[in-house]
CHARMM internal coordinates of N, CA and C (Angstrom, degrees):
IC EDIT
DIST 1 N 1 CA 1.5262
DIST 1 CA 1 C 1.4386
ANGL 1 N 1 CA 1 C 112.82
DIST 1 C 2 N 1.3982
ANGL 1 CA 1 C 2 N 117.87
DIHE 1 N 1 CA 1 C 2 N -40.82
DIST 2 N 2 CA 1.4819
ANGL 1 C 2 N 2 CA 119.32
DIHE 1 CA 1 C 2 N 2 CA 179.84
DIST 2 CA 2 C 1.5346
ANGL 2 N 2 CA 2 C 110.18
DIHE 1 C 2 N 2 CA 2 C -66.44
DIST 2 C 3 N 1.2930
ANGL 2 CA 2 C 3 N 117.23
DIHE 2 N 2 CA 2 C 3 N -39.44
DIST 3 N 3 CA 1.5262
ANGL 2 C 3 N 3 CA 120.00
DIHE 2 CA 2 C 3 N 3 CA -179.78
DIST 3 CA 3 C 1.4788
ANGL 3 N 3 CA 3 C 108.84
DIHE 2 C 3 N 3 CA 3 C -63.71
DIST 3 C 4 N 1.3544
ANGL 3 CA 3 C 4 N 117.29
DIHE 3 N 3 CA 3 C 4 N -44.38
DIST 4 N 4 CA 1.5076
ANGL 3 C 4 N 4 CA 119.85
DIHE 3 CA 3 C 4 N 4 CA 179.05
DIST 4 CA 4 C 1.5503
ANGL 4 N 4 CA 4 C 110.48
DIHE 3 C 4 N 4 CA 4 C -60.13
DIST 4 C 5 N 1.2665
ANGL 4 CA 4 C 5 N 120.18
DIHE 4 N 4 CA 4 C 5 N -42.81
DIST 5 N 5 CA 1.4374
ANGL 4 C 5 N 5 CA 124.63
DIHE 4 CA 4 C 5 N 5 CA -178.92
DIST 5 CA 5 C 1.5439
ANGL 5 N 5 CA 5 C 109.09
DIHE 4 C 5 N 5 CA 5 C -63.34
DIST 5 C 6 N 1.3012
ANGL 5 CA 5 C 6 N 114.59
DIHE 5 N 5 CA 5 C 6 N -45.26
DIST 6 N 6 CA 1.4495
ANGL 5 C 6 N 6 CA 120.95
DIHE 5 CA 5 C 6 N 6 CA -178.94
DIST 6 CA 6 C 1.4566
ANGL 6 N 6 CA 6 C 110.06
DIHE 5 C 6 N 6 CA 6 C -63.70
DIST 6 C 7 N 1.3673
ANGL 6 CA 6 C 7 N 118.07
DIHE 6 N 6 CA 6 C 7 N -41.60
DIST 7 N 7 CA 1.4475
ANGL 6 C 7 N 7 CA 122.10
DIHE 6 CA 6 C 7 N 7 CA -177.67
DIST 7 CA 7 C 1.5755
ANGL 7 N 7 CA 7 C 110.32
DIHE 6 C 7 N 7 CA 7 C -67.25
DIST 7 C 8 N 1.2766
ANGL 7 CA 7 C 8 N 114.40
DIHE 7 N 7 CA 7 C 8 N -45.94
DIST 8 N 8 CA 1.5096
ANGL 7 C 8 N 8 CA 118.12
DIHE 7 CA 7 C 8 N 8 CA 179.38
DIST 8 CA 8 C 1.4808
ANGL 8 N 8 CA 8 C 112.30
DIHE 7 C 8 N 8 CA 8 C -68.97
DIST 8 C 9 N 1.2894
ANGL 8 CA 8 C 9 N 120.62
DIHE 8 N 8 CA 8 C 9 N -18.92
DIST 9 N 9 CA 1.4705
ANGL 8 C 9 N 9 CA 124.72
DIHE 8 CA 8 C 9 N 9 CA 177.26
DIST 9 CA 9 C 1.5284
ANGL 9 N 9 CA 9 C 109.03
DIHE 8 C 9 N 9 CA 9 C -81.71
DIST 9 C 10 N 1.2216
ANGL 9 CA 9 C 10 N 119.51
DIHE 9 N 9 CA 9 C 10 N -13.06
DIST 10 N 10 CA 1.5219
ANGL 9 C 10 N 10 CA 119.48
DIHE 9 CA 9 C 10 N 10 CA 179.12
DIST 10 CA 10 C 1.6564
ANGL 10 N 10 CA 10 C 108.29
DIHE 9 C 10 N 10 CA 10 C -69.74
DIST 10 C 11 N 1.2180
ANGL 10 CA 10 C 11 N 109.05
DIHE 10 N 10 CA 10 C 11 N 154.89
DIST 11 N 11 CA 1.5493
ANGL 10 C 11 N 11 CA 118.06
DIHE 10 CA 10 C 11 N 11 CA 172.74
DIST 11 CA 11 C 1.4884
ANGL 11 N 11 CA 11 C 106.86
DIHE 10 C 11 N 11 CA 11 C -54.81
DIST 11 C 12 N 1.3427
ANGL 11 CA 11 C 12 N 113.56
DIHE 11 N 11 CA 11 C 12 N 130.10
DIST 12 N 12 CA 1.4742
ANGL 11 C 12 N 12 CA 117.79
DIHE 11 CA 11 C 12 N 12 CA 178.84
DIST 12 CA 12 C 1.5857
ANGL 12 N 12 CA 12 C 114.10
DIHE 11 C 12 N 12 CA 12 C -55.49
DIST 12 C 13 N 1.3687
ANGL 12 CA 12 C 13 N 115.13
DIHE 12 N 12 CA 12 C 13 N -30.68
DIST 13 N 13 CA 1.5399
ANGL 12 C 13 N 13 CA 114.38
DIHE 12 CA 12 C 13 N 13 CA 179.08
DIST 13 CA 13 C 1.5050
ANGL 13 N 13 CA 13 C 106.31
DIHE 12 C 13 N 13 CA 13 C -72.01
DIST 13 C 14 N 1.2584
ANGL 13 CA 13 C 14 N 122.72
DIHE 13 N 13 CA 13 C 14 N -35.54
DIST 14 N 14 CA 1.5050
ANGL 13 C 14 N 14 CA 123.27
DIHE 13 CA 13 C 14 N 14 CA -179.92
DIST 14 CA 14 C 1.4889
ANGL 14 N 14 CA 14 C 107.09
DIHE 13 C 14 N 14 CA 14 C -63.11
DIST 14 C 15 N 1.3807
ANGL 14 CA 14 C 15 N 117.57
DIHE 14 N 14 CA 14 C 15 N -51.93
DIST 15 N 15 CA 1.4180
ANGL 14 C 15 N 15 CA 121.70
DIHE 14 CA 14 C 15 N 15 CA -177.07
DIST 15 CA 15 C 1.6507
ANGL 15 N 15 CA 15 C 106.94
DIHE 14 C 15 N 15 CA 15 C -56.73
DIST 15 C 16 N 1.3133
ANGL 15 CA 15 C 16 N 115.73
DIHE 15 N 15 CA 15 C 16 N -45.43
DIST 16 N 16 CA 1.4432
ANGL 15 C 16 N 16 CA 117.34
DIHE 15 CA 15 C 16 N 16 CA 179.62
DIST 16 CA 16 C 1.4968
ANGL 16 N 16 CA 16 C 115.59
DIHE 15 C 16 N 16 CA 16 C -59.72
DIST 16 C 17 N 1.3547
ANGL 16 CA 16 C 17 N 116.29
DIHE 16 N 16 CA 16 C 17 N -37.68
DIST 17 N 17 CA 1.4132
ANGL 16 C 17 N 17 CA 121.72
DIHE 16 CA 16 C 17 N 17 CA 178.74
DIST 17 CA 17 C 1.5497
ANGL 17 N 17 CA 17 C 112.70
DIHE 16 C 17 N 17 CA 17 C -67.04
DIST 17 C 18 N 1.3979
ANGL 17 CA 17 C 18 N 112.06
DIHE 17 N 17 CA 17 C 18 N -38.99
DIST 18 N 18 CA 1.5255
ANGL 17 C 18 N 18 CA 117.58
DIHE 17 CA 17 C 18 N 18 CA 175.62
DIST 18 CA 18 C 1.5317
ANGL 18 N 18 CA 18 C 109.48
DIHE 17 C 18 N 18 CA 18 C -63.29
DIST 18 C 19 N 1.2581
ANGL 18 CA 18 C 19 N 115.63
DIHE 18 N 18 CA 18 C 19 N -47.97
DIST 19 N 19 CA 1.5414
ANGL 18 C 19 N 19 CA 121.48
DIHE 18 CA 18 C 19 N 19 CA -176.73
DIST 19 CA 19 C 1.4787
ANGL 19 N 19 CA 19 C 109.22
DIHE 18 C 19 N 19 CA 19 C -62.16
DIST 19 C 20 N 1.3695
ANGL 19 CA 19 C 20 N 119.91
DIHE 19 N 19 CA 19 C 20 N -48.79
DIST 20 N 20 CA 1.4599
ANGL 19 C 20 N 20 CA 121.06
DIHE 19 CA 19 C 20 N 20 CA 178.30
DIST 20 CA 20 C 1.5173
ANGL 20 N 20 CA 20 C 112.18
DIHE 19 C 20 N 20 CA 20 C -61.93
DIST 20 C 21 N 1.2890
ANGL 20 CA 20 C 21 N 117.91
DIHE 20 N 20 CA 20 C 21 N -43.78
DIST 21 N 21 CA 1.4874
ANGL 20 C 21 N 21 CA 120.22
DIHE 20 CA 20 C 21 N 21 CA 177.87
DIST 21 CA 21 C 1.5255
ANGL 21 N 21 CA 21 C 111.37
DIHE 20 C 21 N 21 CA 21 C -63.65
DIST 21 C 22 N 1.3081
ANGL 21 CA 21 C 22 N 117.34
DIHE 21 N 21 CA 21 C 22 N -38.90
DIST 22 N 22 CA 1.4852
ANGL 21 C 22 N 22 CA 119.34
DIHE 21 CA 21 C 22 N 22 CA 177.48
DIST 22 CA 22 C 1.4853
ANGL 22 N 22 CA 22 C 111.29
DIHE 21 C 22 N 22 CA 22 C -62.93
DIST 22 C 23 N 1.2916
ANGL 22 CA 22 C 23 N 117.94
DIHE 22 N 22 CA 22 C 23 N -47.69
DIST 23 N 23 CA 1.5252
ANGL 22 C 23 N 23 CA 117.65
DIHE 22 CA 22 C 23 N 23 CA 179.42
DIST 23 CA 23 C 1.5117
ANGL 23 N 23 CA 23 C 110.29
DIHE 22 C 23 N 23 CA 23 C -67.46
DIST 23 C 24 N 1.2710
ANGL 23 CA 23 C 24 N 122.20
DIHE 23 N 23 CA 23 C 24 N -37.39
DIST 24 N 24 CA 1.4100
ANGL 23 C 24 N 24 CA 124.66
DIHE 23 CA 23 C 24 N 24 CA 174.26
DIST 24 CA 24 C 1.5558
ANGL 24 N 24 CA 24 C 115.12
DIHE 23 C 24 N 24 CA 24 C -57.50
DIST 24 C 25 N 1.3159
ANGL 24 CA 24 C 25 N 109.88
DIHE 24 N 24 CA 24 C 25 N -39.38
DIST 25 N 25 CA 1.4623
ANGL 24 C 25 N 25 CA 118.36
DIHE 24 CA 24 C 25 N 25 CA 179.33
DIST 25 CA 25 C 1.5233
ANGL 25 N 25 CA 25 C 114.39
DIHE 24 C 25 N 25 CA 25 C -62.81
DIST 25 C 26 N 1.2738
ANGL 25 CA 25 C 26 N 116.04
DIHE 25 N 25 CA 25 C 26 N -20.89
DIST 26 N 26 CA 1.4753
ANGL 25 C 26 N 26 CA 122.21
DIHE 25 CA 25 C 26 N 26 CA -179.68
DIST 26 CA 26 C 1.5673
ANGL 26 N 26 CA 26 C 108.56
DIHE 25 C 26 N 26 CA 26 C -58.98
DIST 26 C 27 N 1.3548
ANGL 26 CA 26 C 27 N 112.11
DIHE 26 N 26 CA 26 C 27 N -24.34
DIST 27 N 27 CA 1.4751
ANGL 26 C 27 N 27 CA 116.73
DIHE 26 CA 26 C 27 N 27 CA -175.79
DIST 27 CA 27 C 1.5718
ANGL 27 N 27 CA 27 C 112.13
DIHE 26 C 27 N 27 CA 27 C -92.13
DIST 27 C 28 N 1.2236
ANGL 27 CA 27 C 28 N 115.16
DIHE 27 N 27 CA 27 C 28 N 10.82
DIST 28 N 28 CA 1.5292
ANGL 27 C 28 N 28 CA 120.55
DIHE 27 CA 27 C 28 N 28 CA -178.99
DIST 28 CA 28 C 1.4941
ANGL 28 N 28 CA 28 C 110.99
DIHE 27 C 28 N 28 CA 28 C -66.51
DIST 28 C 29 N 1.2768
ANGL 28 CA 28 C 29 N 113.40
DIHE 28 N 28 CA 28 C 29 N 149.00
DIST 29 N 29 CA 1.4780
ANGL 28 C 29 N 29 CA 118.43
DIHE 28 CA 28 C 29 N 29 CA 174.07
DIST 29 CA 29 C 1.5130
ANGL 29 N 29 CA 29 C 116.37
DIHE 28 C 29 N 29 CA 29 C -78.43
DIST 29 C 30 N 1.3819
ANGL 29 CA 29 C 30 N 110.86
DIHE 29 N 29 CA 29 C 30 N -9.71
DIST 30 N 30 CA 1.4793
ANGL 29 C 30 N 30 CA 119.81
DIHE 29 CA 29 C 30 N 30 CA -177.09
DIST 30 CA 30 C 1.5321
ANGL 30 N 30 CA 30 C 113.04
DIHE 29 C 30 N 30 CA 30 C -98.84
DIST 30 C 31 N 1.2547
ANGL 30 CA 30 C 31 N 117.06
DIHE 30 N 30 CA 30 C 31 N 120.52
DIST 31 N 31 CA 1.5175
ANGL 30 C 31 N 31 CA 120.82
DIHE 30 CA 30 C 31 N 31 CA -174.23
DIST 31 CA 31 C 1.4760
ANGL 31 N 31 CA 31 C 109.87
DIHE 30 C 31 N 31 CA 31 C -57.63
DIST 31 C 32 N 1.2665
ANGL 31 CA 31 C 32 N 123.15
DIHE 31 N 31 CA 31 C 32 N -40.40
DIST 32 N 32 CA 1.4019
ANGL 31 C 32 N 32 CA 126.13
DIHE 31 CA 31 C 32 N 32 CA -173.11
DIST 32 CA 32 C 1.5395
ANGL 32 N 32 CA 32 C 110.42
DIHE 31 C 32 N 32 CA 32 C -70.58
DIST 32 C 33 N 1.2927
ANGL 32 CA 32 C 33 N 117.32
DIHE 32 N 32 CA 32 C 33 N -31.17
DIST 33 N 33 CA 1.4054
ANGL 32 C 33 N 33 CA 122.65
DIHE 32 CA 32 C 33 N 33 CA 177.17
DIST 33 CA 33 C 1.5874
ANGL 33 N 33 CA 33 C 109.43
DIHE 32 C 33 N 33 CA 33 C -70.69
DIST 33 C 34 N 1.4044
ANGL 33 CA 33 C 34 N 112.80
DIHE 33 N 33 CA 33 C 34 N -44.30
DIST 34 N 34 CA 1.4613
ANGL 33 C 34 N 34 CA 114.53
DIHE 33 CA 33 C 34 N 34 CA 178.45
DIST 34 CA 34 C 1.5240
ANGL 34 N 34 CA 34 C 111.68
DIHE 33 C 34 N 34 CA 34 C -63.07
DIST 34 C 35 N 1.3750
ANGL 34 CA 34 C 35 N 116.75
DIHE 34 N 34 CA 34 C 35 N -42.52
DIST 35 N 35 CA 1.4383
ANGL 34 C 35 N 35 CA 119.06
DIHE 34 CA 34 C 35 N 35 CA 176.60
DIST 35 CA 35 C 1.5563
ANGL 35 N 35 CA 35 C 115.87
DIHE 34 C 35 N 35 CA 35 C -57.01
DIST 35 C 36 N 1.3747
ANGL 35 CA 35 C 36 N 112.07
DIHE 35 N 35 CA 35 C 36 N -43.71
DIST 36 N 36 CA 1.4615
ANGL 35 C 36 N 36 CA 116.31
DIHE 35 CA 35 C 36 N 36 CA -177.35
DIST 36 CA 36 C 1.5530
ANGL 36 N 36 CA 36 C 107.71
DIHE 35 C 36 N 36 CA 36 C -70.89
DIST 36 C 37 N 1.3036
ANGL 36 CA 36 C 37 N 119.64
DIHE 36 N 36 CA 36 C 37 N -33.33
DIST 37 N 37 CA 1.4459
ANGL 36 C 37 N 37 CA 118.23
DIHE 36 CA 36 C 37 N 37 CA 174.58
DIST 37 CA 37 C 1.4625
ANGL 37 N 37 CA 37 C 113.11
DIHE 36 C 37 N 37 CA 37 C -67.71
DIST 37 C 38 N 1.2569
ANGL 37 CA 37 C 38 N 119.22
DIHE 37 N 37 CA 37 C 38 N -39.93
DIST 38 N 38 CA 1.4896
ANGL 37 C 38 N 38 CA 117.80
DIHE 37 CA 37 C 38 N 38 CA 177.31
DIST 38 CA 38 C 1.4774
ANGL 38 N 38 CA 38 C 112.99
DIHE 37 C 38 N 38 CA 38 C -63.77
DIST 38 C 39 N 1.3674
ANGL 38 CA 38 C 39 N 120.75
DIHE 38 N 38 CA 38 C 39 N -32.73
DIST 39 N 39 CA 1.4498
ANGL 38 C 39 N 39 CA 125.05
DIHE 38 CA 38 C 39 N 39 CA 178.64
DIST 39 CA 39 C 1.5163
ANGL 39 N 39 CA 39 C 109.10
DIHE 38 C 39 N 39 CA 39 C -66.68
DIST 39 C 40 N 1.3757
ANGL 39 CA 39 C 40 N 111.98
DIHE 39 N 39 CA 39 C 40 N -46.26
DIST 40 N 40 CA 1.5240
ANGL 39 C 40 N 40 CA 115.94
DIHE 39 CA 39 C 40 N 40 CA 178.88
DIST 40 CA 40 C 1.5498
ANGL 40 N 40 CA 40 C 109.75
DIHE 39 C 40 N 40 CA 40 C -59.86
DIST 40 C 41 N 1.2943
ANGL 40 CA 40 C 41 N 113.24
DIHE 40 N 40 CA 40 C 41 N -48.46
DIST 41 N 41 CA 1.5700
ANGL 40 C 41 N 41 CA 117.58
DIHE 40 CA 40 C 41 N 41 CA -176.59
DIST 41 CA 41 C 1.5323
ANGL 41 N 41 CA 41 C 107.13
DIHE 40 C 41 N 41 CA 41 C -58.77
DIST 41 C 42 N 1.3729
ANGL 41 CA 41 C 42 N 118.78
DIHE 41 N 41 CA 41 C 42 N -44.29
DIST 42 N 42 CA 1.3890
ANGL 41 C 42 N 42 CA 121.23
DIHE 41 CA 41 C 42 N 42 CA -178.01
DIST 42 CA 42 C 1.5513
ANGL 42 N 42 CA 42 C 111.56
DIHE 41 C 42 N 42 CA 42 C -61.60
DIST 42 C 43 N 1.2418
ANGL 42 CA 42 C 43 N 118.18
DIHE 42 N 42 CA 42 C 43 N -45.55
DIST 43 N 43 CA 1.4542
ANGL 42 C 43 N 43 CA 123.06
DIHE 42 CA 42 C 43 N 43 CA -177.95
DIST 43 CA 43 C 1.5887
ANGL 43 N 43 CA 43 C 110.11
DIHE 42 C 43 N 43 CA 43 C -65.00
DIST 43 C 44 N 1.3530
ANGL 43 CA 43 C 44 N 115.89
DIHE 43 N 43 CA 43 C 44 N -44.37
DIST 44 N 44 CA 1.4874
ANGL 43 C 44 N 44 CA 117.78
DIHE 43 CA 43 C 44 N 44 CA -177.58
DIST 44 CA 44 C 1.4624
ANGL 44 N 44 CA 44 C 107.12
DIHE 43 C 44 N 44 CA 44 C -68.64
DIST 44 C 45 N 1.4392
ANGL 44 CA 44 C 45 N 117.33
DIHE 44 N 44 CA 44 C 45 N -41.52
DIST 45 N 45 CA 1.4642
ANGL 44 C 45 N 45 CA 117.10
DIHE 44 CA 44 C 45 N 45 CA 178.62
DIST 45 CA 45 C 1.4820
ANGL 45 N 45 CA 45 C 116.67
DIHE 44 C 45 N 45 CA 45 C -57.83
DIST 45 C 46 N 1.4266
ANGL 45 CA 45 C 46 N 113.98
DIHE 45 N 45 CA 45 C 46 N -37.19
DIST 46 N 46 CA 1.4578
ANGL 45 C 46 N 46 CA 120.53
DIHE 45 CA 45 C 46 N 46 CA 176.62
DIST 46 CA 46 C 1.4951
ANGL 46 N 46 CA 46 C 110.40
DIHE 45 C 46 N 46 CA 46 C -59.66
DIST 46 C 47 N 1.3404
ANGL 46 CA 46 C 47 N 117.59
DIHE 46 N 46 CA 46 C 47 N -36.54
DIST 47 N 47 CA 1.4508
ANGL 46 C 47 N 47 CA 121.06
DIHE 46 CA 46 C 47 N 47 CA 179.66
DIST 47 CA 47 C 1.5191
ANGL 47 N 47 CA 47 C 115.11
DIHE 46 C 47 N 47 CA 47 C -77.57
DIST 47 C 48 N 1.3047
ANGL 47 CA 47 C 48 N 114.29
DIHE 47 N 47 CA 47 C 48 N -44.54
DIST 48 N 48 CA 1.4460
ANGL 47 C 48 N 48 CA 119.17
DIHE 47 CA 47 C 48 N 48 CA -173.20
DIST 48 CA 48 C 1.4846
ANGL 48 N 48 CA 48 C 118.64
DIHE 47 C 48 N 48 CA 48 C -93.31
DIST 48 C 49 N 1.1963
ANGL 48 CA 48 C 49 N 121.91
DIHE 48 N 48 CA 48 C 49 N -34.15
DIST 49 N 49 CA 1.4870
ANGL 48 C 49 N 49 CA 123.74
DIHE 48 CA 48 C 49 N 49 CA -177.09
DIST 49 CA 49 C 1.5723
ANGL 49 N 49 CA 49 C 113.80
DIHE 48 C 49 N 49 CA 49 C -58.07
DIST 49 C 50 N 1.3550
ANGL 49 CA 49 C 50 N 118.98
DIHE 49 N 49 CA 49 C 50 N -36.17
DIST 50 N 50 CA 1.4506
ANGL 49 C 50 N 50 CA 117.52
DIHE 49 CA 49 C 50 N 50 CA 178.41
DIST 50 CA 50 C 1.5262
ANGL 50 N 50 CA 50 C 112.33
DIHE 49 C 50 N 50 CA 50 C -71.88
DIST 50 C 51 N 1.3873
ANGL 50 CA 50 C 51 N 121.69
DIHE 50 N 50 CA 50 C 51 N -10.00
DIST 51 N 51 CA 1.3947
ANGL 50 C 51 N 51 CA 123.73
DIHE 50 CA 50 C 51 N 51 CA -178.91
DIST 51 CA 51 C 1.5587
ANGL 51 N 51 CA 51 C 108.29
DIHE 50 C 51 N 51 CA 51 C -98.51
DIST 51 C 52 N 1.3165
ANGL 51 CA 51 C 52 N 116.94
DIHE 51 N 51 CA 51 C 52 N 129.93
DIST 52 N 52 CA 1.4907
ANGL 51 C 52 N 52 CA 120.18
DIHE 51 CA 51 C 52 N 52 CA -179.62
DIST 52 CA 52 C 1.5252
ANGL 52 N 52 CA 52 C 110.23
DIHE 51 C 52 N 52 CA 52 C -59.04
DIST 52 C 53 N 1.3556
ANGL 52 CA 52 C 53 N 116.10
DIHE 52 N 52 CA 52 C 53 N 136.59
DIST 53 N 53 CA 1.4798
ANGL 52 C 53 N 53 CA 119.42
DIHE 52 CA 52 C 53 N 53 CA 174.44
DIST 53 CA 53 C 1.4543
ANGL 53 N 53 CA 53 C 114.54
DIHE 52 C 53 N 53 CA 53 C 85.23
DIST 53 C 54 N 1.3516
ANGL 53 CA 53 C 54 N 120.45
DIHE 53 N 53 CA 53 C 54 N 0.10
DIST 54 N 54 CA 1.4133
ANGL 53 C 54 N 54 CA 121.72
DIHE 53 CA 53 C 54 N 54 CA -177.47
DIST 54 CA 54 C 1.5186
ANGL 54 N 54 CA 54 C 114.22
DIHE 53 C 54 N 54 CA 54 C -108.29
DIST 54 C 55 N 1.3094
ANGL 54 CA 54 C 55 N 115.19
DIHE 54 N 54 CA 54 C 55 N 122.40
DIST 55 N 55 CA 1.4674
ANGL 54 C 55 N 55 CA 126.18
DIHE 54 CA 54 C 55 N 55 CA -175.67
DIST 55 CA 55 C 1.5047
ANGL 55 N 55 CA 55 C 110.88
DIHE 54 C 55 N 55 CA 55 C 49.89
DIST 55 C 56 N 1.2800
ANGL 55 CA 55 C 56 N 115.43
DIHE 55 N 55 CA 55 C 56 N 52.20
DIST 56 N 56 CA 1.4302
ANGL 55 C 56 N 56 CA 123.49
DIHE 55 CA 55 C 56 N 56 CA 175.78
DIST 56 CA 56 C 1.4475
ANGL 56 N 56 CA 56 C 116.89
DIHE 55 C 56 N 56 CA 56 C -55.60
DIST 56 C 57 N 1.4182
ANGL 56 CA 56 C 57 N 114.68
DIHE 56 N 56 CA 56 C 57 N -33.31
DIST 57 N 57 CA 1.4779
ANGL 56 C 57 N 57 CA 118.25
DIHE 56 CA 56 C 57 N 57 CA -176.93
DIST 57 CA 57 C 1.4789
ANGL 57 N 57 CA 57 C 115.57
DIHE 56 C 57 N 57 CA 57 C -91.58
DIST 57 C 58 N 1.2803
ANGL 57 CA 57 C 58 N 118.54
DIHE 57 N 57 CA 57 C 58 N 5.97
DIST 58 N 58 CA 1.5112
ANGL 57 C 58 N 58 CA 120.38
DIHE 57 CA 57 C 58 N 58 CA -176.86
DIST 58 CA 58 C 1.5265
ANGL 58 N 58 CA 58 C 109.70
DIHE 57 C 58 N 58 CA 58 C -58.97
DIST 58 C 59 N 1.2956
ANGL 58 CA 58 C 59 N 120.06
DIHE 58 N 58 CA 58 C 59 N -54.44
DIST 59 N 59 CA 1.4219
ANGL 58 C 59 N 59 CA 121.09
DIHE 58 CA 58 C 59 N 59 CA -173.77
DIST 59 CA 59 C 1.5613
ANGL 59 N 59 CA 59 C 111.19
DIHE 58 C 59 N 59 CA 59 C -61.06
DIST 59 C 60 N 1.3218
ANGL 59 CA 59 C 60 N 118.03
DIHE 59 N 59 CA 59 C 60 N -41.04
DIST 60 N 60 CA 1.5010
ANGL 59 C 60 N 60 CA 120.20
DIHE 59 CA 59 C 60 N 60 CA 173.76
DIST 60 CA 60 C 1.4841
ANGL 60 N 60 CA 60 C 111.87
DIHE 59 C 60 N 60 CA 60 C -59.70
DIST 60 C 61 N 1.2947
ANGL 60 CA 60 C 61 N 116.40
DIHE 60 N 60 CA 60 C 61 N -46.01
DIST 61 N 61 CA 1.5114
ANGL 60 C 61 N 61 CA 121.17
DIHE 60 CA 60 C 61 N 61 CA -178.48
DIST 61 CA 61 C 1.5186
ANGL 61 N 61 CA 61 C 110.22
DIHE 60 C 61 N 61 CA 61 C -61.97
DIST 61 C 62 N 1.2527
ANGL 61 CA 61 C 62 N 119.23
DIHE 61 N 61 CA 61 C 62 N -40.44
DIST 62 N 62 CA 1.4291
ANGL 61 C 62 N 62 CA 121.66
DIHE 61 CA 61 C 62 N 62 CA 179.65
DIST 62 CA 62 C 1.5672
ANGL 62 N 62 CA 62 C 109.79
DIHE 61 C 62 N 62 CA 62 C -70.44
DIST 62 C 63 N 1.3235
ANGL 62 CA 62 C 63 N 117.26
DIHE 62 N 62 CA 62 C 63 N -44.12
DIST 63 N 63 CA 1.4168
ANGL 62 C 63 N 63 CA 119.37
DIHE 62 CA 62 C 63 N 63 CA -177.90
DIST 63 CA 63 C 1.5958
ANGL 63 N 63 CA 63 C 107.07
DIHE 62 C 63 N 63 CA 63 C -64.96
DIST 63 C 64 N 1.3216
ANGL 63 CA 63 C 64 N 117.02
DIHE 63 N 63 CA 63 C 64 N -43.44
DIST 64 N 64 CA 1.4647
ANGL 63 C 64 N 64 CA 118.37
DIHE 63 CA 63 C 64 N 64 CA 176.15
DIST 64 CA 64 C 1.5606
ANGL 64 N 64 CA 64 C 113.27
DIHE 63 C 64 N 64 CA 64 C -56.05
DIST 64 C 65 N 1.3520
ANGL 64 CA 64 C 65 N 112.00
DIHE 64 N 64 CA 64 C 65 N -40.97
DIST 65 N 65 CA 1.4421
ANGL 64 C 65 N 65 CA 113.83
DIHE 64 CA 64 C 65 N 65 CA -179.07
DIST 65 CA 65 C 1.5015
ANGL 65 N 65 CA 65 C 113.08
DIHE 64 C 65 N 65 CA 65 C -67.22
DIST 65 C 66 N 1.3824
ANGL 65 CA 65 C 66 N 112.01
DIHE 65 N 65 CA 65 C 66 N -40.82
DIST 66 N 66 CA 1.5479
ANGL 65 C 66 N 66 CA 114.07
DIHE 65 CA 65 C 66 N 66 CA -178.00
DIST 66 CA 66 C 1.5172
ANGL 66 N 66 CA 66 C 108.77
DIHE 65 C 66 N 66 CA 66 C -68.38
DIST 66 C 67 N 1.2502
ANGL 66 CA 66 C 67 N 116.82
DIHE 66 N 66 CA 66 C 67 N -44.84
DIST 67 N 67 CA 1.5146
ANGL 66 C 67 N 67 CA 119.06
DIHE 66 CA 66 C 67 N 67 CA -176.32
DIST 67 CA 67 C 1.5267
ANGL 67 N 67 CA 67 C 116.78
DIHE 66 C 67 N 67 CA 67 C -69.79
DIST 67 C 68 N 1.4351
ANGL 67 CA 67 C 68 N 115.49
DIHE 67 N 67 CA 67 C 68 N -37.59
DIST 68 N 68 CA 1.3827
ANGL 67 C 68 N 68 CA 122.71
DIHE 67 CA 67 C 68 N 68 CA -174.02
DIST 68 CA 68 C 1.5075
ANGL 68 N 68 CA 68 C 112.54
DIHE 67 C 68 N 68 CA 68 C -141.97
DIST 68 C 69 N 1.4410
ANGL 68 CA 68 C 69 N 116.08
DIHE 68 N 68 CA 68 C 69 N 64.10
DIST 69 N 69 CA 1.5228
ANGL 68 C 69 N 69 CA 115.28
DIHE 68 CA 68 C 69 N 69 CA -169.17
DIST 69 CA 69 C 1.6181
ANGL 69 N 69 CA 69 C 107.54
DIHE 68 C 69 N 69 CA 69 C -65.25
DIST 69 C 70 N 1.2193
ANGL 69 CA 69 C 70 N 120.16
DIHE 69 N 69 CA 69 C 70 N -26.34
DIST 70 N 70 CA 1.4729
ANGL 69 C 70 N 70 CA 123.20
DIHE 69 CA 69 C 70 N 70 CA -174.94
DIST 70 CA 70 C 1.5484
ANGL 70 N 70 CA 70 C 109.69
DIHE 69 C 70 N 70 CA 70 C -72.65
DIST 70 C 71 N 1.3373
ANGL 70 CA 70 C 71 N 119.39
DIHE 70 N 70 CA 70 C 71 N -24.97
DIST 71 N 71 CA 1.4286
ANGL 70 C 71 N 71 CA 121.06
DIHE 70 CA 70 C 71 N 71 CA -177.15
DIST 71 CA 71 C 1.5309
ANGL 71 N 71 CA 71 C 111.38
DIHE 70 C 71 N 71 CA 71 C -116.51
DIST 71 C 72 N 1.2116
ANGL 71 CA 71 C 72 N 119.18
DIHE 71 N 71 CA 71 C 72 N 1.30
DIST 72 N 72 CA 1.5044
ANGL 71 C 72 N 72 CA 119.80
DIHE 71 CA 71 C 72 N 72 CA 177.87
DIST 72 CA 72 C 1.5473
ANGL 72 N 72 CA 72 C 114.05
DIHE 71 C 72 N 72 CA 72 C -81.02
DIST 72 C 73 N 1.2264
ANGL 72 CA 72 C 73 N 118.08
DIHE 72 N 72 CA 72 C 73 N 161.89
DIST 73 N 73 CA 1.4292
ANGL 72 C 73 N 73 CA 124.31
DIHE 72 CA 72 C 73 N 73 CA -178.95
DIST 73 CA 73 C 1.4944
ANGL 73 N 73 CA 73 C 106.29
DIHE 72 C 73 N 73 CA 73 C -62.64
DIST 73 C 74 N 1.2814
ANGL 73 CA 73 C 74 N 117.85
DIHE 73 N 73 CA 73 C 74 N -32.25
DIST 74 N 74 CA 1.5369
ANGL 73 C 74 N 74 CA 121.99
DIHE 73 CA 73 C 74 N 74 CA -171.41
DIST 74 CA 74 C 1.5198
ANGL 74 N 74 CA 74 C 108.50
DIHE 73 C 74 N 74 CA 74 C -89.24
DIST 74 C 75 N 1.3282
ANGL 74 CA 74 C 75 N 119.58
DIHE 74 N 74 CA 74 C 75 N -15.56
DIST 75 N 75 CA 1.5230
ANGL 74 C 75 N 75 CA 120.49
DIHE 74 CA 74 C 75 N 75 CA -171.46
DIST 75 CA 75 C 1.3760
ANGL 75 N 75 CA 75 C 112.13
DIHE 74 C 75 N 75 CA 75 C -82.78
END
COOR INIT
IC SEED 1 N 1 CA 1 C
IC BUILD
């Protein structure tokens, strides 16, 4: 709960950069980077997805990456 409150208290621009960087890192050539990015995405999603209007584009970004990694923003 404390982590969730601290995360949501951050400037929305900062949160956006962390989220974008995490999704982008899924395309890394380094396995450890991909794993860390997946963990960060999972934790942020756990905090934000239950809240209306938060990270609405996550599922589409992940789907785009899985279906077309070479042409996605994150790939």
